[in-house]
N, CA, C and O atoms as CSV, one atom per row, in Angstrom:
chain,resi,resn,atom,element,x,y,z
A,1,MET,N,N,-6.859,2.087,21.625
A,1,MET,CA,C,-7.428,1.106,21.277
A,1,MET,C,C,-8.908,0.819,21.740
A,1,MET,O,O,-9.120,0.546,22.922
A,2,ASP,N,N,-9.822,0.871,20.918
A,2,ASP,CA,C,-11.128,0.940,21.541
A,2,ASP,C,C,-11.765,-0.455,21.696
A,2,ASP,O,O,-12.421,-0.780,22.686
A,3,ASP,N,N,-11.507,-1.289,20.591
A,3,ASP,CA,C,-12.058,-2.780,20.790
A,3,ASP,C,C,-10.845,-3.717,20.881
A,3,ASP,O,O,-10.375,-4.351,19.937
A,4,VAL,N,N,-10.425,-3.718,22.083
A,4,VAL,CA,C,-9.302,-4.628,22.616
A,4,VAL,C,C,-10.074,-5.837,23.193
A,4,VAL,O,O,-10.958,-5.845,24.049
A,5,GLU,N,N,-9.415,-7.042,22.382
A,5,GLU,CA,C,-9.960,-8.338,22.931
A,5,GLU,C,C,-8.688,-8.925,23.388
A,5,GLU,O,O,-7.616,-8.875,22.787
A,6,LYS,N,N,-8.983,-9.612,24.775
A,6,LYS,CA,C,-7.796,-10.233,25.460
A,6,LYS,C,C,-7.817,-11.734,24.897
A,6,LYS,O,O,-8.931,-12.229,24.727
A,7,ARG,N,N,-6.864,-12.381,24.641
A,7,ARG,CA,C,-6.527,-13.581,24.358
A,7,ARG,C,C,-5.659,-14.558,25.300
A,7,ARG,O,O,-4.773,-13.978,25.928
A,8,ARG,N,N,-5.747,-15.669,25.462
A,8,ARG,CA,C,-4.722,-16.227,26.498
A,8,ARG,C,C,-3.690,-17.032,25.519
A,8,ARG,O,O,-4.181,-17.712,24.618
A,9,VAL,N,N,-2.427,-16.978,25.657
A,9,VAL,CA,C,-1.332,-17.729,24.931
A,9,VAL,C,C,-1.495,-18.970,25.308
A,9,VAL,O,O,-1.663,-19.068,26.523
A,10,GLY,N,N,-1.512,-20.168,24.602
A,10,GLY,CA,C,-1.501,-21.357,24.677
A,10,GLY,C,C,-0.094,-21.772,25.115
A,10,GLY,O,O,0.791,-20.918,25.072
A,11,ASP,N,N,0.221,-23.172,25.586
A,11,ASP,CA,C,1.360,-23.663,26.091
A,11,ASP,C,C,2.317,-23.677,24.946
A,11,ASP,O,O,3.531,-23.571,25.120
A,12,ARG,N,N,1.811,-23.797,23.880
A,12,ARG,CA,C,2.855,-24.062,22.477
A,12,ARG,C,C,3.176,-22.342,22.033
A,12,ARG,O,O,4.076,-22.062,21.241
A,13,GLY,N,N,2.359,-21.364,22.630
A,13,GLY,CA,C,2.749,-20.139,22.102
A,13,GLY,C,C,1.771,-19.753,21.132
A,13,GLY,O,O,2.039,-18.902,20.284
A,14,GLN,N,N,0.555,-20.366,21.201
A,14,GLN,CA,C,-0.392,-20.052,20.137
A,14,GLN,C,C,-1.587,-19.018,20.665
A,14,GLN,O,O,-1.968,-18.965,21.834
A,15,VAL,N,N,-2.029,-18.321,19.725
A,15,VAL,CA,C,-3.091,-17.301,20.114
A,15,VAL,C,C,-3.905,-17.285,18.780
A,15,VAL,O,O,-3.462,-17.205,17.635
A,16,THR,N,N,-5.394,-17.394,19.263
A,16,THR,CA,C,-6.364,-17.367,18.289
A,16,THR,C,C,-6.788,-15.784,17.767
A,16,THR,O,O,-7.319,-14.978,18.531
A,17,LEU,N,N,-6.505,-15.519,16.528
A,17,LEU,CA,C,-7.093,-14.186,16.179
A,17,LEU,C,C,-8.452,-14.081,16.163
A,17,LEU,O,O,-9.176,-14.886,15.578
A,18,PRO,N,N,-8.916,-12.938,16.901
A,18,PRO,CA,C,-10.446,-12.738,16.950
A,18,PRO,C,C,-11.188,-12.809,15.466
A,18,PRO,O,O,-10.557,-12.285,14.548
A,19,LYS,N,N,-12.265,-13.313,15.198
A,19,LYS,CA,C,-12.872,-13.575,13.991
A,19,LYS,C,C,-13.114,-12.255,13.229
A,19,LYS,O,O,-13.003,-12.161,12.007
A,20,ALA,N,N,-13.452,-11.248,14.047
A,20,ALA,CA,C,-13.567,-9.855,13.417
A,20,ALA,C,C,-12.475,-9.436,12.581
A,20,ALA,O,O,-12.624,-8.928,11.470
A,21,LEU,N,N,-11.396,-9.656,13.132
A,21,LEU,CA,C,-9.899,-9.084,12.776
A,21,LEU,C,C,-9.633,-10.067,11.379
A,21,LEU,O,O,-9.352,-9.603,10.274
A,22,ARG,N,N,-9.772,-11.369,11.658
A,22,ARG,CA,C,-9.626,-12.256,10.542
A,22,ARG,C,C,-10.412,-11.963,9.376
A,22,ARG,O,O,-9.894,-12.069,8.264
A,23,GLU,N,N,-11.807,-11.545,9.534
A,23,GLU,CA,C,-12.658,-11.075,8.460
A,23,GLU,C,C,-12.137,-9.878,7.765
A,23,GLU,O,O,-12.049,-9.779,6.541
A,24,ALA,N,N,-11.770,-8.909,8.691
A,24,ALA,CA,C,-11.549,-7.644,8.296
A,24,ALA,C,C,-10.364,-7.516,7.414
A,24,ALA,O,O,-10.429,-6.808,6.409
A,25,PHE,N,N,-9.105,-8.267,7.786
A,25,PHE,CA,C,-8.065,-8.298,6.899
A,25,PHE,C,C,-7.887,-9.622,6.192
A,25,PHE,O,O,-6.753,-9.952,5.845
A,26,ASP,N,N,-9.024,-10.481,5.929
A,26,ASP,CA,C,-9.277,-11.458,4.954
A,26,ASP,C,C,-8.116,-12.630,5.012
A,26,ASP,O,O,-7.469,-13.159,4.107
A,27,ILE,N,N,-8.112,-12.829,6.493
A,27,ILE,CA,C,-7.150,-14.025,6.852
A,27,ILE,C,C,-7.909,-15.353,7.043
A,27,ILE,O,O,-8.966,-15.348,7.674
A,28,SER,N,N,-7.454,-16.386,6.569
A,28,SER,CA,C,-8.330,-17.479,6.683
A,28,SER,C,C,-7.056,-18.719,7.328
A,28,SER,O,O,-5.835,-18.616,7.213
A,29,GLY,N,N,-7.806,-19.802,7.978
A,29,GLY,CA,C,-6.891,-20.822,8.352
A,29,GLY,C,C,-5.768,-21.422,7.357
A,29,GLY,O,O,-6.189,-21.888,6.299
A,30,GLY,N,N,-4.619,-21.447,7.558
A,30,GLY,CA,C,-3.636,-21.888,6.553
A,30,GLY,C,C,-2.914,-20.640,6.025
A,30,GLY,O,O,-1.756,-20.779,5.631
A,31,ASP,N,N,-3.491,-19.448,5.984
A,31,ASP,CA,C,-2.930,-18.326,5.651
A,31,ASP,C,C,-1.544,-18.072,6.193
A,31,ASP,O,O,-1.268,-18.588,7.276
A,32,GLU,N,N,-0.727,-17.410,5.633
A,32,GLU,CA,C,0.745,-16.867,6.344
A,32,GLU,C,C,0.587,-15.752,6.802
A,32,GLU,O,O,-0.090,-15.024,6.076
A,33,VAL,N,N,1.029,-15.204,7.954
A,33,VAL,CA,C,1.141,-13.906,8.576
A,33,VAL,C,C,2.696,-13.552,8.794
A,33,VAL,O,O,3.585,-14.390,8.943
A,34,ALA,N,N,2.865,-12.088,8.783
A,34,ALA,CA,C,4.204,-11.823,9.260
A,34,ALA,C,C,4.081,-11.209,10.665
A,34,ALA,O,O,3.274,-10.335,10.980
A,35,ILE,N,N,5.019,-11.803,11.489
A,35,ILE,CA,C,5.172,-11.369,12.789
A,35,ILE,C,C,6.438,-10.766,13.194
A,35,ILE,O,O,7.539,-11.310,13.109
A,36,HIS,N,N,6.139,-9.342,13.739
A,36,HIS,CA,C,7.717,-8.892,13.967
A,36,HIS,C,C,7.523,-8.050,15.343
A,36,HIS,O,O,6.450,-7.989,15.942
A,37,GLU,N,N,8.759,-7.389,15.766
A,37,GLU,CA,C,8.520,-6.541,16.795
A,37,GLU,C,C,8.684,-5.002,16.408
A,37,GLU,O,O,9.642,-4.757,15.676
A,38,GLU,N,N,7.940,-4.012,16.769
A,38,GLU,CA,C,7.990,-2.638,16.298
A,38,GLU,C,C,7.719,-1.733,17.288
A,38,GLU,O,O,6.596,-1.728,17.791
A,39,SER,N,N,8.729,-0.817,17.720
A,39,SER,CA,C,8.621,-0.013,18.940
A,39,SER,C,C,8.175,-0.711,20.202
A,39,SER,O,O,7.494,-0.074,21.007
A,40,GLY,N,N,8.454,-1.784,20.408
A,40,GLY,CA,C,8.173,-2.606,21.651
A,40,GLY,C,C,6.921,-3.246,21.816
A,40,GLY,O,O,6.443,-3.568,22.904
A,41,LYS,N,N,6.296,-3.457,20.476
A,41,LYS,CA,C,4.941,-4.222,20.384
A,41,LYS,C,C,5.271,-5.499,19.466
A,41,LYS,O,O,6.209,-5.590,18.674
A,42,ILE,N,N,4.399,-6.358,19.718
A,42,ILE,CA,C,4.309,-7.512,18.670
A,42,ILE,C,C,3.285,-7.113,17.538
A,42,ILE,O,O,2.119,-6.829,17.812
A,43,VAL,N,N,3.750,-7.108,16.336
A,43,VAL,CA,C,2.918,-6.619,15.127
A,43,VAL,C,C,2.623,-7.983,14.341
A,43,VAL,O,O,3.566,-8.698,14.004
A,44,ILE,N,N,1.324,-8.323,14.062
A,44,ILE,CA,C,0.957,-9.452,13.065
A,44,ILE,C,C,0.270,-8.787,11.833
A,44,ILE,O,O,-0.673,-8.019,12.027
A,45,GLU,N,N,0.704,-9.051,10.595
A,45,GLU,CA,C,0.074,-8.460,9.645
A,45,GLU,C,C,0.335,-9.447,8.443
A,45,GLU,O,O,1.317,-10.177,8.308
A,46,LYS,N,N,-0.828,-9.311,7.534
A,46,LYS,CA,C,-0.215,-10.128,6.134
A,46,LYS,C,C,0.544,-9.529,5.354
A,46,LYS,O,O,0.605,-8.336,5.057
A,47,PRO,N,N,1.421,-10.839,4.864
A,47,PRO,CA,C,2.536,-10.264,4.190
A,47,PRO,C,C,2.149,-9.755,2.658
A,47,PRO,O,O,1.160,-10.141,2.034
A,48,VAL,N,N,3.080,-8.865,2.214
A,48,VAL,CA,C,2.588,-8.290,0.776
A,48,VAL,C,C,3.171,-9.489,-0.271
A,48,VAL,O,O,4.305,-9.969,-0.280
A,49,THR,N,N,1.936,-9.840,-1.217
A,49,THR,CA,C,2.235,-10.654,-2.002
A,49,THR,C,C,2.700,-10.303,-3.568
A,49,THR,O,O,2.536,-9.170,-4.022
A,50,ARG,N,N,3.129,-11.076,-4.128
A,50,ARG,CA,C,3.509,-10.561,-5.302
A,50,ARG,C,C,2.462,-9.828,-6.273
A,50,ARG,O,O,2.731,-8.860,-6.983
A,51,GLU,N,N,1.242,-10.457,-6.174
A,51,GLU,CA,C,0.190,-9.885,-7.020
A,51,GLU,C,C,-0.255,-8.572,-6.386
A,51,GLU,O,O,-0.804,-7.755,-7.126
A,52,ASP,N,N,-0.050,-8.229,-4.879
A,52,ASP,CA,C,-0.257,-7.033,-4.267
A,52,ASP,C,C,0.735,-5.995,-5.056
A,52,ASP,O,O,0.356,-4.909,-5.495
A,53,LEU,N,N,2.088,-6.515,-5.165
A,53,LEU,CA,C,3.175,-5.527,-5.548
A,53,LEU,C,C,2.807,-5.384,-7.106
A,53,LEU,O,O,2.873,-4.271,-7.628
A,54,ALA,N,N,2.493,-6.295,-7.703
A,54,ALA,CA,C,2.147,-6.049,-8.950
A,54,ALA,C,C,0.982,-5.069,-9.559
A,54,ALA,O,O,1.033,-4.287,-10.509
A,55,ALA,N,N,-0.067,-5.395,-8.680
A,55,ALA,CA,C,-1.360,-4.350,-8.756
A,55,ALA,C,C,-0.683,-3.002,-8.532
A,55,ALA,O,O,-0.919,-2.049,-9.275
A,56,GLY,N,N,0.253,-2.922,-7.387
A,56,GLY,CA,C,0.547,-1.336,-7.062
A,56,GLY,C,C,1.256,-0.868,-7.981
A,56,GLY,O,O,1.050,0.297,-8.321
A,57,TYR,N,N,2.325,-1.674,-8.660
A,57,TYR,CA,C,3.025,-1.058,-9.904
A,57,TYR,C,C,2.104,-0.870,-11.201
A,57,TYR,O,O,2.375,-0.065,-12.092
A,58,ARG,N,N,1.125,-1.600,-11.200
A,58,ARG,CA,C,0.367,-1.035,-12.275
A,58,ARG,C,C,-0.399,0.072,-12.034
A,58,ARG,O,O,-0.493,0.878,-12.960
A,59,ALA,N,N,-1.014,0.321,-10.925
A,59,ALA,CA,C,-1.763,1.429,-10.579
A,59,ALA,C,C,-0.815,2.654,-10.807
A,59,ALA,O,O,-1.247,3.671,-11.351
A,60,ARG,N,N,0.331,2.559,-10.434
A,60,ARG,CA,C,1.380,3.567,-10.448
A,60,ARG,C,C,1.744,3.920,-11.950
A,60,ARG,O,O,1.789,5.063,-12.404
A,61,ALA,N,N,1.958,2.931,-12.535
A,61,ALA,CA,C,2.310,3.164,-14.008
A,61,ALA,C,C,1.034,4.146,-14.665
A,61,ALA,O,O,1.256,5.187,-15.284
A,62,ALA,N,N,-0.230,3.635,-14.417
A,62,ALA,CA,C,-1.339,4.258,-14.820
A,62,ALA,C,C,-1.259,5.685,-14.584
A,62,ALA,O,O,-1.298,6.500,-15.506
A,63,ARG,N,N,-1.131,6.046,-13.183
A,63,ARG,CA,C,-1.017,7.261,-12.812
A,63,ARG,C,C,0.083,8.052,-13.296
A,63,ARG,O,O,-0.015,9.279,-13.259
A,64,LEU,N,N,1.032,7.544,-13.708
A,64,LEU,CA,C,2.342,8.212,-14.240
A,64,LEU,C,C,1.824,8.565,-15.817
A,64,LEU,O,O,1.937,9.675,-16.337
A,65,ARG,N,N,1.165,7.237,-16.528
A,65,ARG,CA,C,0.537,7.800,-17.993
A,65,ARG,C,C,-0.215,9.097,-17.699
A,65,ARG,O,O,0.122,10.158,-18.224
A,66,ASP,N,N,-1.248,8.990,-16.843
A,66,ASP,CA,C,-2.285,10.113,-16.829
A,66,ASP,C,C,-1.182,11.583,-16.556
A,66,ASP,O,O,-1.262,12.549,-17.314
A,67,LEU,N,N,-0.500,11.561,-15.746
A,67,LEU,CA,C,0.403,12.633,-15.526
A,67,LEU,C,C,1.166,13.019,-16.664
A,67,LEU,O,O,1.299,14.214,-16.930
A,68,ASN,N,N,1.660,12.161,-17.335
A,68,ASN,CA,C,2.471,12.505,-18.689
A,68,ASN,C,C,1.522,13.310,-19.727
A,68,ASN,O,O,1.853,14.353,-20.290
A,69,LYS,N,N,0.218,12.606,-19.890
A,69,LYS,CA,C,-0.710,13.135,-20.864
A,69,LYS,C,C,-1.221,14.593,-20.262
A,69,LYS,O,O,-1.790,15.403,-20.994
A,70,GLU,N,N,-0.987,14.830,-18.978
A,70,GLU,CA,C,-1.602,16.116,-18.553
A,70,GLU,C,C,-0.388,17.116,-18.725
A,70,GLU,O,O,-0.577,18.269,-19.111
A,71,MET,N,N,0.876,16.618,-18.418
A,71,MET,CA,C,1.844,17.573,-18.536
A,71,MET,C,C,2.085,17.752,-20.134
A,71,MET,O,O,2.647,18.815,-20.398
A,72,LYS,N,N,1.857,17.148,-20.962
A,72,LYS,CA,C,2.112,17.222,-22.367
A,72,LYS,C,C,0.977,18.293,-22.870
A,72,LYS,O,O,1.253,19.027,-23.818
A,73,GLY,N,N,-0.128,18.365,-22.316
A,73,GLY,CA,C,-1.015,19.185,-22.708
A,73,GLY,C,C,-0.722,20.586,-21.984
A,73,GLY,O,O,-0.991,21.613,-22.607
A,74,VAL,N,N,-0.253,20.659,-20.860
A,74,VAL,CA,C,0.182,21.893,-20.363
A,74,VAL,C,C,1.402,22.325,-21.072
A,74,VAL,O,O,1.487,23.548,-21.184
A,75,SER,N,N,2.252,21.721,-21.519
A,75,SER,CA,C,3.470,22.155,-22.061
A,75,SER,C,C,3.108,22.775,-23.589
A,75,SER,O,O,3.793,23.720,-23.983
A,76,GLN,N,N,2.254,22.355,-24.274
A,76,GLN,CA,C,1.674,22.598,-25.421
A,76,GLN,C,C,0.967,24.013,-25.202
A,76,GLN,O,O,1.205,24.947,-25.969
A,77,GLU,N,N,0.113,24.129,-24.155
A,77,GLU,CA,C,-0.610,25.354,-23.921
A,77,GLU,C,C,0.454,26.607,-23.710
A,77,GLU,O,O,0.451,27.705,-24.268
A,78,ALA,N,N,1.275,26.127,-22.816
A,78,ALA,CA,C,2.499,27.057,-22.616
A,78,ALA,C,C,3.201,27.662,-23.827
A,78,ALA,O,O,3.468,28.852,-23.992
A,79,ASP,N,N,3.442,26.695,-24.604
A,79,ASP,CA,C,4.193,27.028,-26.144
A,79,ASP,C,C,3.371,27.861,-26.752
A,79,ASP,O,O,3.894,28.856,-27.254
A,80,GLU,N,N,1.905,27.696,-26.874
A,80,GLU,CA,C,0.848,28.263,-27.476
A,80,GLU,C,C,0.773,29.915,-27.101
A,80,GLU,O,O,0.564,30.825,-27.904
A,81,GLN,N,N,1.006,30.033,-25.642
A,81,GLN,CA,C,0.789,31.242,-25.191
A,81,GLN,C,C,2.088,32.106,-25.115
A,81,GLN,O,O,1.994,33.333,-25.097
A,82,LEU,N,N,3.226,31.516,-25.072
A,82,LEU,CA,C,4.449,32.169,-24.680
A,82,LEU,C,C,5.120,31.853,-26.190
A,82,LEU,O,O,6.038,32.601,-26.528
A,83,GLY,N,N,4.899,31.273,-26.694
A,83,GLY,CA,C,5.944,31.256,-28.280
A,83,GLY,C,C,7.114,30.573,-28.125
A,83,GLY,O,O,7.162,29.817,-27.155
A,84,ASP,N,N,8.109,30.647,-28.863
A,84,ASP,CA,C,9.333,30.037,-28.704
A,84,ASP,C,C,10.075,30.744,-27.599
A,84,ASP,O,O,9.872,31.940,-27.391
A,85,ILE,N,N,10.967,30.006,-26.853
A,85,ILE,CA,C,11.933,30.466,-26.015
A,85,ILE,C,C,12.818,30.893,-26.514
A,85,ILE,O,O,13.347,30.123,-27.316
A,86,PRO,N,N,13.457,32.243,-26.360
A,86,PRO,CA,C,14.512,32.916,-26.798
A,86,PRO,C,C,15.741,32.298,-26.601
A,86,PRO,O,O,15.867,31.655,-25.558
A,87,GLU,N,N,16.703,32.355,-27.402
A,87,GLU,CA,C,18.075,31.714,-27.185
A,87,GLU,C,C,18.683,32.439,-25.972
A,87,GLU,O,O,18.419,33.639,-25.892
A,88,TRP,N,N,19.400,31.934,-25.084
A,88,TRP,CA,C,20.169,32.755,-23.882
A,88,TRP,C,C,21.383,32.614,-24.137
A,88,TRP,O,O,21.931,31.523,-24.302
A,89,ASP,N,N,22.071,34.003,-24.209
A,89,ASP,CA,C,23.527,34.132,-24.664
A,89,ASP,C,C,24.422,34.147,-23.382
A,89,ASP,O,O,25.645,34.244,-23.485
């Protein structure tokens, strides 16, 4: 960890996130963050939103469509090169 900033925990357990991190992770006042323990460390992260999930699913669907088109072309090319597959007895 190169850019470690130390912060003091207030009496109510509050800690202010450094401005550079808030900007880097697009966290503003009033935003929700997820806090959990992982391998003996406290982790603070932005939760995944429905919009994030939807965008991920759309991107995956687009990649699968592209792969399907590519495989269809490869299959047609193989048919042209190899001809019909003989019946196996």
